[in-house]
RODO-2510 file (C-alpha; in nm, 4 decimals, decimal comma):
residues 456
     n   res          X          Y          Z
     1     x     0,5482     3,4768     0,3213
     2     x     0,8397     3,3186     0,1296
     3     x     1,0265     3,2513     0,4527
     4     x     0,7162     3,0921     0,6061
     5     x     0,6703     2,8737     0,2982
     6     x     1,0330     2,7563     0,3206
     7     x     0,9770     2,6511     0,6824
     8     x     0,6599     2,4634     0,5900
     9     x     0,8310     2,2933     0,2976
    10     x     1,1164     2,1825     0,5205
    11     x     0,8652     2,0333     0,7655
    12     x     0,7007     1,8453     0,4802
    13     x     1,0227     1,7205     0,3271
    14     x     1,2167     1,5936     0,6294
    15     x     0,9968     1,2973     0,7262
    16     x     0,9596     1,1998     0,3619
    17     x     1,3353     1,1984     0,3127
    18     x     1,3756     0,9906     0,6274
    19     x     1,1115     0,7466     0,4999
    20     x     1,3032     0,7172     0,1745
    21     x     1,6225     0,6333     0,3649
    22     x     1,4535     0,3468     0,5435
    23     x     1,2994     0,2104     0,2252
    24     x     1,6445     0,1702     0,0734
    25     x     1,7701     0,2044    -0,2805
    26     x     1,6415     0,0026    -0,5746
    27     x     1,8922    -0,2490    -0,7104
    28     x     2,0647    -0,1425    -1,0295
    29     x     1,8887    -0,2414    -1,3499
    30     x     1,9285    -0,1721    -1,7192
    31     x     1,6081     0,0334    -1,7219
    32     x     1,6399     0,3815    -1,5737
    33     x     1,4458     0,6998    -1,5116
    34     x     1,4819     0,9047    -1,8301
    35     x     1,4199     1,2744    -1,8941
    36     x     1,1810     1,3483    -2,1820
    37     x     1,1697     1,6888    -2,3516
    38     x     0,9255     1,8377    -2,6022
    39     x     0,6468     1,6120    -2,4831
    40     x     0,3676     1,8563    -2,5634
    41     x     0,1793     2,1450    -2,4033
    42     x     0,3714     2,2519    -2,0928
    43     x     0,2508     2,5933    -1,9715
    44     x     0,4310     2,5832    -1,6338
    45     x     0,7638     2,4405    -1,7474
    46     x     0,7389     2,1035    -1,5719
    47     x     1,0022     1,8378    -1,6287
    48     x     0,8908     1,4970    -1,7493
    49     x     1,0632     1,1741    -1,6513
    50     x     0,9682     0,8297    -1,7780
    51     x     1,0437     0,4819    -1,6474
    52     x     0,9962     0,1925    -1,8883
    53     x     1,1002    -0,1422    -1,7335
    54     x     1,3147    -0,3852    -1,9288
    55     x     1,0171    -0,6179    -1,9714
    56     x     0,7033    -0,4216    -2,0571
    57     x     0,3672    -0,5970    -2,0481
    58     x     0,1941    -0,6436    -2,3840
    59     x    -0,0772    -0,4043    -2,2647
    60     x     0,0918    -0,2125    -1,9811
    61     x    -0,0749    -0,0066    -1,7142
    62     x     0,0448     0,3532    -1,6709
    63     x     0,1160     0,5081    -1,3288
    64     x     0,1550     0,8852    -1,2873
    65     x     0,3669     0,9277    -0,9722
    66     x     0,3650     1,2806    -0,8256
    67     x     0,6266     1,4029    -0,5767
    68     x     0,5932     1,6158    -0,2614
    69     x     0,6931     1,9797    -0,1982
    70     x     1,0718     2,0291    -0,2149
    71     x     1,0906     1,6897    -0,3855
    72     x     1,1995     1,5838    -0,7316
    73     x     1,1450     1,3030    -0,9776
    74     x     1,4620     1,1236    -0,8707
    75     x     1,3831     1,1675    -0,4999
    76     x     1,0453     0,9968    -0,5213
    77     x     1,1697     0,7379    -0,7715
    78     x     1,4684     0,6298    -0,5617
    79     x     1,3163     0,7029    -0,2206
    80     x     0,9654     0,6647    -0,0861
    81     x     0,8213     0,5612    -0,4244
    82     x     1,0639     0,2692    -0,4411
    83     x     0,8022    -0,0064    -0,4128
    84     x     0,6140     0,1296    -0,7143
    85     x     0,9335     0,0926    -0,9179
    86     x     1,0107    -0,2649    -0,8138
    87     x     0,6478    -0,3568    -0,8876
    88     x     0,6839    -0,2008    -1,2346
    89     x     0,9814    -0,4299    -1,2942
    90     x     0,7682    -0,7254    -1,1870
    91     x     0,4412    -0,6432    -1,3635
    92     x     0,5666    -0,4495    -1,6646
    93     x     0,3825    -0,1202    -1,6212
    94     x     0,5172     0,2242    -1,7145
    95     x     0,5701     0,5177    -1,4770
    96     x     0,5479     0,8876    -1,5637
    97     x     0,7083     1,1146    -1,3024
    98     x     0,6296     1,4884    -1,3368
    99     x     0,8708     1,7306    -1,1698
   100     x     0,7800     2,0818    -1,0539
   101     x     1,0458     2,3411    -1,1343
   102     x     0,9117     2,6479    -0,9513
   103     x     1,0699     2,7641    -0,6242
   104     x     0,9782     2,5196    -0,3482
   105     x     0,8929     2,2463    -0,6018
   106     x     0,5259     2,2322    -0,5028
   107     x     0,2583     2,1545    -0,7596
   108     x    -0,0091     2,4131    -0,8370
   109     x    -0,3404     2,2936    -0,6948
   110     x    -0,4528     2,6440    -0,5995
   111     x    -0,4948     2,8832    -0,8924
   112     x    -0,8053     2,9054    -1,1109
   113     x    -0,5999     2,7708    -1,4032
   114     x    -0,4985     2,4671    -1,1959
   115     x    -0,8521     2,3856    -1,0931
   116     x    -1,0004     2,3636    -1,4414
   117     x    -0,9659     2,0861    -1,6964
   118     x    -0,7126     2,1964    -1,9586
   119     x    -0,6854     2,5225    -1,7664
   120     x    -0,3216     2,5910    -1,8478
   121     x    -0,1348     2,5043    -1,5267
   122     x     0,0489     2,1977    -1,3927
   123     x    -0,2324     1,9511    -1,4537
   124     x    -0,2354     2,0481    -1,8226
   125     x     0,1360     1,9684    -1,8526
   126     x     0,0950     1,6370    -1,6694
   127     x    -0,1818     1,5297    -1,9052
   128     x     0,0469     1,6101    -2,2005
   129     x     0,2941     1,3635    -2,0471
   130     x     0,0208     1,1007    -2,0292
   131     x    -0,0751     1,1644    -2,3933
   132     x     0,2904     1,1436    -2,5017
   133     x     0,3315     0,8053    -2,3318
   134     x     0,0075     0,6670    -2,4716
   135     x     0,1143     0,7614    -2,8241
   136     x     0,4400     0,5672    -2,7946
   137     x     0,3414     0,2622    -2,5912
   138     x     0,0501     0,0216    -2,6066
   139     x    -0,0936     0,1500    -2,2770
   140     x    -0,4124    -0,0114    -2,1495
   141     x    -0,6569     0,2833    -2,1360
   142     x    -0,8521     0,1103    -1,8588
   143     x    -0,5454     0,1060    -1,6303
   144     x    -0,4161     0,4632    -1,6245
   145     x    -0,3786     0,5518    -1,2561
   146     x    -0,2237     0,8233    -1,0400
   147     x    -0,0639     0,8373    -0,6961
   148     x     0,1168     1,1044    -0,4989
   149     x     0,2451     1,2127    -0,1598
   150     x     0,1661     1,5448     0,0154
   151     x     0,1658     1,8083    -0,2635
   152     x     0,1539     1,5108    -0,5000
   153     x    -0,1468     1,3745    -0,3104
   154     x    -0,3243     1,7073    -0,3577
   155     x    -0,2446     1,6893    -0,7297
   156     x    -0,3692     1,3288    -0,7326
   157     x    -0,7095     1,4496    -0,6095
   158     x    -0,7133     1,7303    -0,8674
   159     x    -0,6153     1,5093    -1,1624
   160     x    -0,8771     1,2492    -1,0696
   161     x    -1,1440     1,5224    -1,0494
   162     x    -1,0444     1,7002    -1,3720
   163     x    -0,9785     1,3917    -1,5845
   164     x    -1,2199     1,1234    -1,4584
   165     x    -1,2467     0,9891    -1,8120
   166     x    -0,8713     0,9162    -1,8185
   167     x    -0,7872     0,7810    -1,4718
   168     x    -0,9439     0,4589    -1,3482
   169     x    -0,8103     0,4805    -0,9917
   170     x    -0,6006     0,6985    -0,7615
   171     x    -0,4140     0,6660    -0,4315
   172     x    -0,3360     0,9796    -0,2284
   173     x    -0,1052     0,9850     0,0757
   174     x    -0,1557     1,2831     0,3119
   175     x    -0,3556     1,5092     0,0829
   176     x    -0,6647     1,7305     0,0817
   177     x    -0,9881     1,7317    -0,1220
   178     x    -0,9753     1,8556    -0,4808
   179     x    -1,0261     2,2319    -0,4692
   180     x    -0,9558     2,2693    -0,0985
   181     x    -0,6320     2,4606    -0,1655
   182     x    -0,8009     2,7120    -0,4001
   183     x    -0,6733     3,0705    -0,3749
   184     x    -0,7482     3,3924    -0,5636
   185     x    -0,4425     3,5999    -0,4710
   186     x    -0,1778     3,4099    -0,6661
   187     x    -0,0515     3,2216    -0,3608
   188     x    -0,0109     2,8451    -0,3814
   189     x    -0,0681     2,7985    -0,0072
   190     x    -0,4071     2,7949     0,1666
   191     x    -0,3613     2,7992     0,5446
   192     x    -0,7282     2,7414     0,6167
   193     x    -0,7232     2,4191     0,4164
   194     x    -0,3843     2,3007     0,5425
   195     x    -0,5056     2,3534     0,8989
   196     x    -0,8115     2,1343     0,8441
   197     x    -1,0516     2,4248     0,8911
   198     x    -1,2395     2,3937     0,5599
   199     x    -1,5360     2,1750     0,6478
   200     x    -1,8090     2,1222     0,3888
   201     x    -2,0901     1,8808     0,3145
   202     x    -2,0271     1,5862     0,0857
   203     x    -2,2472     1,7503    -0,1771
   204     x    -2,0492     2,0749    -0,1604
   205     x    -1,7182     1,8933    -0,2017
   206     x    -1,8601     1,6871    -0,4863
   207     x    -1,9939     1,9959    -0,6607
   208     x    -1,6554     2,1673    -0,6263
   209     x    -1,4874     1,8759    -0,8022
   210     x    -1,7573     1,8520    -1,0692
   211     x    -1,7069     2,2220    -1,1474
   212     x    -1,3542     2,1354    -1,2648
   213     x    -1,5027     1,9439    -1,5590
   214     x    -1,8451     2,0993    -1,6245
   215     x    -2,0988     1,8864    -1,8054
   216     x    -1,9289     1,5549    -1,7362
   217     x    -2,1782     1,2837    -1,6383
   218     x    -1,9642     0,9683    -1,6467
   219     x    -1,8092     0,7667    -1,3698
   220     x    -1,5344     0,8965    -1,1381
   221     x    -1,2175     0,7038    -1,0489
   222     x    -1,1902     0,4689    -0,7558
   223     x    -1,0066     0,6524    -0,4778
   224     x    -0,7797     0,5317    -0,1974
   225     x    -0,6953     0,7845     0,0757
   226     x    -0,4254     0,7627     0,3445
   227     x    -0,3663     0,9958     0,6406
   228     x    -0,1859     1,0014     0,9740
   229     x    -0,3894     1,1139     1,2741
   230     x    -0,1161     1,3472     1,4066
   231     x    -0,0446     1,5213     1,0746
   232     x     0,0004     1,8941     1,1447
   233     x     0,1187     1,9970     0,7959
   234     x    -0,1995     1,8940     0,6137
   235     x    -0,4174     1,8395     0,9171
   236     x    -0,6043     1,5141     0,9755
   237     x    -0,9599     1,6597     0,9279
   238     x    -0,8763     1,6774     0,5559
   239     x    -0,8924     1,2966     0,5478
   240     x    -1,2610     1,2986     0,6373
   241     x    -1,3307     1,5777     0,3903
   242     x    -1,1643     1,3752     0,1114
   243     x    -1,3862     1,0788     0,1957
   244     x    -1,6918     1,3044     0,1766
   245     x    -1,5876     1,4258    -0,1677
   246     x    -1,5126     1,0907    -0,3258
   247     x    -1,8115     0,9056    -0,1840
   248     x    -2,0304     1,1844    -0,3211
   249     x    -1,8635     1,1780    -0,6638
   250     x    -1,9184     0,8025    -0,6775
   251     x    -2,2775     0,8192    -0,5550
   252     x    -2,2088     0,6405    -0,2253
   253     x    -2,3181     0,6716     0,1338
   254     x    -2,0602     0,8011     0,3829
   255     x    -2,1350     0,4976     0,5992
   256     x    -1,8645     0,2360     0,5439
   257     x    -1,9649    -0,0944     0,3903
   258     x    -1,6723    -0,2546     0,5689
   259     x    -1,4204    -0,1682     0,8419
   260     x    -1,1108    -0,3562     0,9551
   261     x    -0,7588    -0,3130     1,0964
   262     x    -0,4941    -0,4583     0,8601
   263     x    -0,2323    -0,3499     1,1135
   264     x    -0,2841    -0,2621     1,4793
   265     x    -0,2564     0,1170     1,4275
   266     x    -0,4587     0,1219     1,1053
   267     x    -0,8314     0,1698     1,0569
   268     x    -0,9443     0,0874     0,7050
   269     x    -1,2918     0,1734     0,5803
   270     x    -1,4380     0,0763     0,2444
   271     x    -1,7353     0,2344     0,0732
   272     x    -1,9532     0,0707    -0,1898
   273     x    -1,8085    -0,2722    -0,2559
   274     x    -1,5861    -0,4355     0,0047
   275     x    -1,3051    -0,5980    -0,1944
   276     x    -0,9415    -0,5022    -0,2486
   277     x    -1,0483    -0,2592    -0,5195
   278     x    -1,3322    -0,0908    -0,3350
   279     x    -1,4856     0,2179    -0,4938
   280     x    -1,3529     0,4358    -0,2106
   281     x    -1,1084     0,3232     0,0582
   282     x    -0,9695     0,5216     0,3504
   283     x    -0,6769     0,4173     0,5724
   284     x    -0,6255     0,6178     0,8892
   285     x    -0,2999     0,5525     1,0771
   286     x    -0,2916     0,6349     1,4478
   287     x     0,0007     0,8303     1,5890
   288     x     0,1619     0,9062     1,2529
   289     x     0,2321     1,2563     1,1236
   290     x     0,3111     1,3907     0,7774
   291     x     0,5433     1,1097     0,6746
   292     x     0,3433     0,8768     0,4536
   293     x     0,3965     0,6417     0,2830
   294     x     0,5963     0,4248     0,5185
   295     x     0,7615     0,0912     0,4447
   296     x     0,5214    -0,1731     0,3128
   297     x     0,2239     0,0582     0,2606
   298     x     0,2637     0,0873    -0,1147
   299     x     0,1896    -0,2849    -0,1468
   300     x    -0,1693    -0,2043    -0,0520
   301     x    -0,1814     0,0838    -0,2988
   302     x    -0,0403    -0,1343    -0,5784
   303     x    -0,3218    -0,3873    -0,5291
   304     x    -0,5867    -0,1154    -0,5024
   305     x    -0,4679     0,0516    -0,8232
   306     x    -0,4698    -0,2806    -1,0078
   307     x    -0,0984    -0,2629    -1,0863
   308     x    -0,0266    -0,6158    -0,9625
   309     x    -0,1484    -0,7717    -1,2866
   310     x    -0,0572    -0,7652    -1,6531
   311     x    -0,4205    -0,7751    -1,7633
   312     x    -0,7267    -0,5590    -1,7200
   313     x    -0,9356    -0,6491    -1,4161
   314     x    -1,3125    -0,6780    -1,4347
   315     x    -1,4736    -0,3361    -1,3881
   316     x    -1,6215    -0,2507    -1,0502
   317     x    -2,0008    -0,2525    -1,0350
   318     x    -2,1584     0,0837    -1,1086
   319     x    -2,2418     0,2321    -0,7656
   320     x    -2,5891     0,3421    -0,6740
   321     x    -2,6860     0,6298    -0,4471
   322     x    -2,6248     0,4007    -0,1541
   323     x    -2,3960     0,1000    -0,1437
   324     x    -2,5507    -0,2278    -0,2467
   325     x    -2,6129    -0,4358     0,0636
   326     x    -2,3793    -0,7283     0,0958
   327     x    -2,5455    -1,0643     0,1434
   328     x    -2,3452    -1,1211     0,4605
   329     x    -2,5221    -0,9924     0,7737
   330     x    -2,2040    -0,8289     0,9021
   331     x    -1,9692    -0,5940     0,7117
   332     x    -1,7094    -0,8589     0,6421
   333     x    -1,4131    -0,8304     0,4140
   334     x    -1,4710    -1,1790     0,2916
   335     x    -1,7440    -1,4361     0,2816
   336     x    -1,6794    -1,8055     0,2966
   337     x    -1,8317    -2,1046     0,1302
   338     x    -2,0995    -2,3299     0,2561
   339     x    -2,0140    -2,5698     0,5347
   340     x    -2,2190    -2,8308     0,3495
   341     x    -2,0806    -2,9299     0,0102
   342     x    -2,3113    -2,8981    -0,2876
   343     x    -2,5037    -3,2145    -0,3726
   344     x    -2,2686    -3,3013    -0,6597
   345     x    -2,0209    -3,5896    -0,6263
   346     x    -1,6964    -3,5500    -0,4388
   347     x    -1,5229    -3,2410    -0,5733
   348     x    -1,2279    -3,2685    -0,8052
   349     x    -0,9393    -3,0269    -0,8424
   350     x    -1,0543    -2,6996    -0,9924
   351     x    -1,4195    -2,7431    -0,8932
   352     x    -1,6299    -2,6948    -0,5847
   353     x    -1,8548    -2,4346    -0,4188
   354     x    -1,5752    -2,1827    -0,3699
   355     x    -1,3305    -1,9769    -0,5718
   356     x    -1,0022    -1,8156    -0,4613
   357     x    -0,7985    -1,5519    -0,6406
   358     x    -0,4542    -1,4539    -0,5134
   359     x    -0,2247    -1,1586    -0,5864
   360     x     0,1340    -1,1139    -0,4659
   361     x     0,3412    -0,7970    -0,4288
   362     x     0,7066    -0,8806    -0,3660
   363     x     1,0204    -0,6801    -0,2900
   364     x     1,3738    -0,7771    -0,1879
   365     x     1,3071    -1,0527     0,0703
   366     x     0,9466    -0,9638     0,1584
   367     x     0,5990    -0,9849     0,0086
   368     x     0,2322    -0,9280     0,0767
   369     x    -0,0359    -1,1597    -0,0543
   370     x    -0,4080    -1,0942    -0,0816
   371     x    -0,6770    -1,3605    -0,1295
   372     x    -1,0340    -1,3027    -0,2410
   373     x    -1,2542    -1,5926    -0,1323
   374     x    -1,5904    -1,6277    -0,3065
   375     x    -1,8708    -1,8568    -0,1959
   376     x    -1,9955    -1,9980    -0,5254
   377     x    -2,2198    -2,2515    -0,3541
   378     x    -2,5907    -2,2302    -0,2832
   379     x    -2,5713    -2,2470     0,0969
   380     x    -2,4442    -2,0003     0,3542
   381     x    -2,1460    -2,0836     0,5728
   382     x    -2,1074    -2,0206     0,9438
   383     x    -1,7354    -2,0445     1,0133
   384     x    -1,4676    -2,1226     0,7552
   385     x    -1,1086    -2,2455     0,7199
   386     x    -0,8982    -2,1954     0,4086
   387     x    -0,6057    -2,4379     0,3687
   388     x    -0,3125    -2,3882     0,1313
   389     x     0,0596    -2,4613     0,1094
   390     x     0,3125    -2,1771     0,1106
   391     x     0,5975    -2,2118    -0,1392
   392     x     0,9314    -2,3123     0,0133
   393     x     1,1149    -2,0306     0,1887
   394     x     0,8080    -1,8181     0,2696
   395     x     0,7201    -1,7401     0,6323
   396     x     0,4181    -1,5349     0,7402
   397     x     0,5025    -1,2461     0,9747
   398     x     0,1556    -1,0916     1,0150
   399     x    -0,1879    -1,1118     0,8577
   400     x    -0,5275    -0,9459     0,8398
   401     x    -0,8908    -1,0577     0,8353
   402     x    -0,7951    -1,4144     0,9379
   403     x    -0,5738    -1,6072     1,1788
   404     x    -0,2893    -1,8080     1,0227
   405     x    -0,1338    -2,1275     1,1588
   406     x     0,1366    -2,2409     1,1213
   407     x     0,3400    -1,9621     0,9580
   408     x     0,5024    -2,1789     0,6888
   409     x     0,4385    -2,4992     0,4985
   410     x     0,0766    -2,6124     0,5003
   411     x    -0,1164    -2,3163     0,6428
   412     x    -0,4757    -2,2843     0,7596
   413     x    -0,6400    -1,9405     0,7610
   414     x    -0,9488    -1,9200     0,9828
   415     x    -1,2131    -1,6507     0,9915
   416     x    -1,2169    -1,3829     1,2605
   417     x    -1,5197    -1,2623     1,4548
   418     x    -1,6627    -1,0274     1,1911
   419     x    -1,6345    -1,2397     0,8762
   420     x    -1,7249    -1,5956     0,9707
   421     x    -2,0770    -1,5909     0,8290
   422     x    -2,0724    -1,6040     0,4490
   423     x    -2,3709    -1,5969     0,2171
   424     x    -2,3945    -1,7519    -0,1312
   425     x    -2,2296    -1,5305    -0,3906
   426     x    -2,0469    -1,3209    -0,1329
   427     x    -1,6730    -1,2537    -0,1367
   428     x    -1,4211    -1,1555     0,1256
   429     x    -1,0579    -1,0445     0,1290
   430     x    -0,7866    -1,1745     0,3583
   431     x    -0,4113    -1,1420     0,3372
   432     x    -0,0735    -1,1598     0,5009
   433     x     0,2802    -1,0254     0,4922
   434     x     0,5695    -1,2714     0,4681
   435     x     0,9423    -1,3022     0,4220
   436     x     1,0880    -1,5103     0,1392
   437     x     1,4256    -1,6412     0,0316
   438     x     1,3848    -1,5787    -0,3405
   439     x     1,0644    -1,7673    -0,4195
   440     x     0,7766    -1,5153    -0,4203
   441     x     0,5254    -1,7441    -0,5933
   442     x     0,1688    -1,7786    -0,4692
   443     x    -0,0063    -2,0994    -0,3609
   444     x    -0,1670    -2,2946    -0,6440
   445     x    -0,4365    -2,4927    -0,4621
   446     x    -0,6878    -2,4129    -0,1873
   447     x    -0,9516    -2,5978     0,0110
   448     x    -1,2291    -2,4284     0,2045
   449     x    -1,3742    -2,6348     0,4878
   450     x    -1,2175    -2,9367     0,3223
   451     x    -1,3665    -2,8695    -0,0215
   452     x    -1,1366    -2,7953    -0,3177
   453     x    -1,1828    -2,4443    -0,4569
   454     x    -1,1369    -2,3308    -0,8123
   455     x    -0,8496    -2,0860    -0,8600
   456     x    -0,9201    -1,7625    -1,0467
***
């Protein structure tokens, strides 16, 4: 069994190490990953590492970043978790990196102790790390989030299920539902789950997660799930089972409210609300195995987790048993303002029947930018164009949910087939990836169908 586990761990680790090589090494900075000892209850002898950027936000978010089997804190910090670190430098949030010390360096998401709130296994030690950090820094309690890869993704699901009152959002790359890896024989490996053979109803998966924190009746975290379609280590059917679990925990239908393709091999589905911070979001990547995340993907996770801000975002609407119908007749990522201006006089800067908010995630010489366009007018729009000027040195390389022309200077983004019809009060998300030469600022002014929008 030990030999078989070593082989499996090697299969898990190799693509992740390769991904880390391609992501590169973070530039040297005064801040560094620091070992913390005596941080509190630690029944399984985990190591705790902490990253506090040189410039911490006044009310920083806190990210718990969980490594993969055979990994380590330094491996995820300097490798495939690199983009989380550069974003922490930019936005001033703090990162806690737990490190498993048992043979194989996998996290326990299998034993009865692991699958119970304060049960006395790895999750208990990780929550002591969170408590330690909160006691010493002015952490925003509404922005404590968790993300992990492979074994870390499984732990991400477990932490979000056991401590829904602590975590506001989670992002799991190549994981399985909370409780799927449960065993009763002391083993930390469940072949039936890893092979994608544990298929349950949404209610059954939800009940399994709820049993980890009996009696809890509050809200559950927003969840973002990533999986490659050719994953043979934690097989692809687990992706669908995760979606079942988290839509059920959040009281949502399993029918997506919105579907798009941010990149040609990606299929993204959102459940509940349709914005960047949907209640549940799934990204399926065609032809990719157990090697997530890949370059550029963490930018999407950073926005979903709300880490690309130094302030608390407005809370998501409380979901009902089925997602609230969007005013737009088609499941569009973004609505657009009325083609007819409101009857007020000619709009002035900062006013008009539309509002645009923009967020940027930048690294080295690249960035991604997401816009949320809201129709604040009283009339629906059939076809929209959003005009803005890119800062000097930025050039768009690809985009989603709109067409962009030209790729630099004064740019016009036009709707695509599924999001051209926008109702009053509706919002839609569009975005693009770009290169830059040092200026990663966002545009400061927007017009929609020739009407000046307010900027959120």
